[in-house]
N, C-alpha and C positions, 0 to 999 in steps of 0.2 A: 688655913686662910677662908672666910667664909665667902657665900656668892656674891654679896653685896661688893665687898671689897676688890673682888676680882674683878667685877663690870666697871668698877670704878678706877681699877688700873687700868682695863683695856681700853676705857673712854680717854682717858686723861693722859696717859702715857704713850697710848697707841696714837694719837694724831699726831704728836711731834714725829714721834719714830716714825711713821709712814710718810709723812713732808720729807726728813732728811734721805730716807731710802727711795722716796719716788725720784728724788733729784738724781740721785747717785744713779740710779739704773735706767733713767729715762733715754740716754743713748741706745742701750742695748733694745728698747723696744722699738727703735725704729725699722729693727730687722726683722722680718716676719720670721716664728720660731719654726725650727725645721721639724718634720716629722719624726714621731718617735720610731726608731729601728724595731724593726718585727722579732730582730733576735738580741734585743737589749735585753743586760743580765740583772738589772734592778730597777723597781717602781715602788716609790713609798705614797701609801695613804696616810693623811692626817685628818684625825677626829679627835677632840678631846671631850666635850661635853655630852652626857647622855650615854646611858648603856644601850638604851634602846635603839641611840642611831646606829651605834658598832653594828646590831642587826640588819638594821636597815640598810644597811653599807653593803651587806654580803653579795645581793645578786650583782651588783656593780663590781665588788673584787671577782666574782666570778666570772663576769664578762671581760673582765681587763686578763684575768690567768687565760682563757681561753684565745684571746688575742694576743697575747705573748707569753705562748706557752714554755720558753727557756726562760723567762724571766723571775726573780724572787719577788714577792709582793710582800714589803714589808708593813707595818704598822706603827706611826706615832701617835700615842695617844697620854691620858691621864693614869697615874699608877693605881687610882681605885678603879678602872675599867680592865686591867689586866687579866684579873680571872675570867672575865666574860671573854675577852677577846681570846684566851687560850682555850676555852670551851669550843670554840668553833672549828680549831684546828685549819683556819683559813690564811694564816699569816705565816710566812718564812721565819721572820723575826719580829717582836713585838718591843718598840720602846718606848720608854714612859717619862714621864714630868711630875714629879711630886709637889703637889699645890698644900702640905699639911700644914706649913708656915711660908713667910716669907723669904728665909731662908734657904728650907730647901727646895724652895720654887727657883730660887736664882741661882742656886748649884746645881740642880739636875738640868736646867735648861741649858746653862752654858755648856754642861758635858754633852746633853746631847745634840748640840747643835756644831759642836767639835767632832764627836764621832760620826753623825751623819755626813757632814762633809766629806768625810773621809770614803763612803760609800758612792760618791759617783752616781747618782741616781741619773738614768735618763729620762726620767718623768716624775714629779711629786705633781701628787691631785689632794687639794686642799677641799675636805668637806664640809667645812665649817661656814655658815651661812652668813654671820654677822662678825663674829671676833675679827678685831683686826691684829691680834696677838698671832693667830695660826697663819696671816696672811706675810706679817713679819717674820715668821722664822722659815716658811718656804722660802722667803726672799733671800734669807742667809744662809740657808742649806743648800737651793738649788742651783748650778751651776748652767743647766740646760731650759728642757720644758718644764715650766711650772703654771698649773691650772687650777681656778678656782672660780667663786662667786660672784659677780657685779651685782652686790647688792643695794639697791638705791638709797644713797642717805649715807653709807660708809665708807668707800673711797677708797677700799681694800684692792681691788681692781689692777688699780696701778703697778701693783707689784707682779702682777701674774705676767708670763710670756703670752698665756691665751686666757680668755675668761667665758662663762657662760652667766647670761643674765639671769638672776634670782627669780623664779615665777612663783609668786606667791598664792596660786590658784592651784596648784598642782600637789600630789602627794608626795612627802619627802623623799619615797623611793623612786618617782618619777627625774624628781632634781637630782638626785644622786646618778640616776642613770647618763643624764644629759653630760654630767660631767665626767663620767666613764667616755662615753663616746667622743666627747672633745678630744679625750686621752686615745683615740682609736680603738676602744674596747667594744665593739659591738653595734648593732644595727639598731634601727629606731624600737623604743619601748624597752620594758623592763626585764632583763633575763630573771628567768626563773631561779628562785634560792635554792643554794647548793644542798646535798642531802646532809644532815648533820649528825656527827656519829651518837650512837646513844651507848654512854658507858652502861654495860649490862651489870659489872659488880657494883656499882653503885647505885643501881637502880635495886638490885638484891637487899643490899644494906638499908636502901632506903625504905625498901618496904617493910623490913622488920623493923626500925625505928619507930613507922608510923603506927604501925599495928593495921592497916587500913585492911578491907578485904579483896582478893581480886575479883570476883565474882558482881562487886559493886560499881557502878557509875562512878567515877573518881572526878568530882569538880574542885578545880582551884578555886580559891577565891581570895585573893590577893587584896587586903584592907587597907594597906597603908599606902602613903603616896612619899615615902623619906621626908625630910624637914624642909624640903625646898617644895614650895608651892601646896600647903597644906590644903588651899582651897579647892584642891581639884578632888578631895576624899569626898567620896559618898556617904552619907550618914550612916554610923553604925546598927542606927534601929533600922534603915532600910536593908541592909545588910542582913541583919537578924531576919526581919520579915520575909525575905527572898528565900534566905535558907529554909526556913520552915514551910515553907509554900513548895518547894523542892522536894524536900525529906517526905512532906505531908503525899504528894502525888506520883513520887517517882523513887525507885530503889536506888538512892544515891551516899554517896560517901562524901562530905565535904571537909576539903583542908585549907584552915585559914593560912596565909601567909604574910610576911612582912619582916621588918626588921627589929632587931631585940629591943630597940627603946620604943616601937609600938606596941609592946605588950599589954598596954592599957586599953588598946582598941580592943584587942582578941578579950581580954578579961570582961570589958563594955557588952561585946556580940554575946558570949556563952553566959552572960547575965541575964541577955533579953530572949534566947533564943529557947523554944521549948523543946525542941529536941537535940539536946544536947550529946546524947550518946553518937549521934550521927556526926559530929562534929569534931575535928581532931585539931587541935592548936597546934602549930609548928613554929608560930613566930619566934625569929630568933635562934632557931634548931639547926637550920642548915646552909652549910657554906654554898658558895654559888653552884660549883659543880654539882651537889647533891639538889641544888634548888631547881635547877635545868634538866635536869635527870627527870624531876618531879612532873616541871611542864610538859614533856616529852613522853611520859607514861601517863598521862591525865586524859580525859575524854574531854573536857570542857574547862576553859579558863575563864574567870570573870574577873575583871580588873578596872581602876581606873586608869586614867589617862598617864600610865607609866611605865617602866621597862618589859613587865611580862607580856603586855599587848605584843610588842615586837619580838620576843622570845616565842611565843606560841605562833604569830606569824610565820616566823622564819623556819619554826619545827614543822609546820602545816597541823596544829592542834587547832578544833576551833576556838574561838574566844570572843565574848561580848564585851566590847570597851566600854567604860562612861566617861561621857563629856562635858565640860562646861566652861572654864575658863581659857581652853584652848579647842580646837577643830580637829574634826576626824577629818575634814576634807585635808590635812594635811598630814596628822598624825594618827588616823585611825588604824583599823586593823586593816594588814595586807595580803594578799594571797586569795585562796578561793572561798573561804569558809569563816568570814568575820561577821559580826556585827557590832553597830555602833548605837548608842543611845545621846541625843544630843539636843536638849530643847529650843537652841539656839536663841537666847533673848536677845534685846535689841541693844547691850552691851556687849554680847559675846561675838568675838573671841576677846580677851583682854589681854591675853598675854601671846606676843608674836616675834617674829623672828626681825622686825624693825623695832622694837622696843625693848629689845636684847631681853625679852621674857620677863620684863619687872612688870609685877602683877600691882595692878592698880584697880581696885574693884570699884565702880562707880553704881551698883544695883542700890536700890532704895532700901531692901531687906536686908544688905548687909552683905558680908562676905560669905561664899558657898551658895547664895542663892539660887544659883543657876545648877548647883550639883542638889540641891534638894526638892526641886523641881522634878524630879526622873522620879515615878513613883515605883515602888516595890512590884505591886500589881501588875504595873505595865511593861516592867522586866520580864517578869517571869509569863506571861502572856506572849510575848513575844520568843523568848526561848523557847516554851512549850511548842510552839506552832514552827518553827525553825529547828528545832535540835530534838524533839523528843515525839513529834507525830510522825505517825506510821507510815501518811503519804510523802514527805516531805524529803526532794532529794538532798538534803543537808541533814538528815537523821545522824544522829551521832553512832560512829562505824560498831561498838560495841555493842548498842540495838539491834542494828541493822542485823549483826550476823547472829545475834538473839533468835531473831524472826526467822533466818536464814534454819537453825538448828531446829528451833520448833516445827519449822515445815516437812 
């Protein structure tokens, strides 16, 4: 099933289903939801779309785990997100729905509802911002407290026993934290991300597979954005120019990453870059566990608005992220050491949680104009000042350690 079909189903099937379930549940909403008992046994978190969102949920999941130490924190997500959820080691059980075709989607949805109802969750927290599908599932599964976003114009909040008004002016991690607090999971603010485990065995195999030198600064350059929202991509010529600037002025090793079907992007970059011996092509070579290990052992990640930004943020790795159709206000790097590039044209952002992230470019120069406005020289200068300059408090750790050794 492609994204367009999923959105159509969510919109046109979601509306009548919401109406029916709203009428059925209306009497129960007259009673205030009971607080979640601290000794509860199971809590379910729901997040379907976006691997990066799984990682942005982690601080909130950690807050709930601290508030309910005896509870198993489970996750319901899409089958394509399972590997990402598993590497975090943050969930007791992971349940999935398969969207590869409409038959699998129907069968796995019914199976998940049946199984999850048996778990008798004390609380279900829905982290989707706009999808009606997730609200409907929460209503079908939850017999006690269900919490989700009240997003303007989506009418999904009627199905929750308690809701949080979605605020489109704050970072998504803060919105997620508001849901966790509504469920009793911590004080104001975003809890710190949990310490994510590094698989040492995978890291050793990875270093051998890539042939990178441990003494060099390793920069992951994630040049793809998958098939969805290709307008988020930064031009390959810009990546090539940035790679040349970094290699020219610093002792760096660049590792290009992306999906297997994005191999043409890597070929285009290697055809334009001058320092080919310093650029490793890892496009399509790594499974998710290996890719996450690569992010964890890297010194800097450079990526457009896609999942690696949030993997790096969750792992505490410096990340420089490039934005155009979307805004870093909501989906920028989070944590202590991120850098966002965003020209903020008059028509930006054009994909939002209110239009179900349906991209409609209105710029007179055509799709991707906002990304083309970000220059390689500008990006390099800001990277140099923040991460390579000896006086910067954000100087890359490997470089700072070398400075101490020299002294």
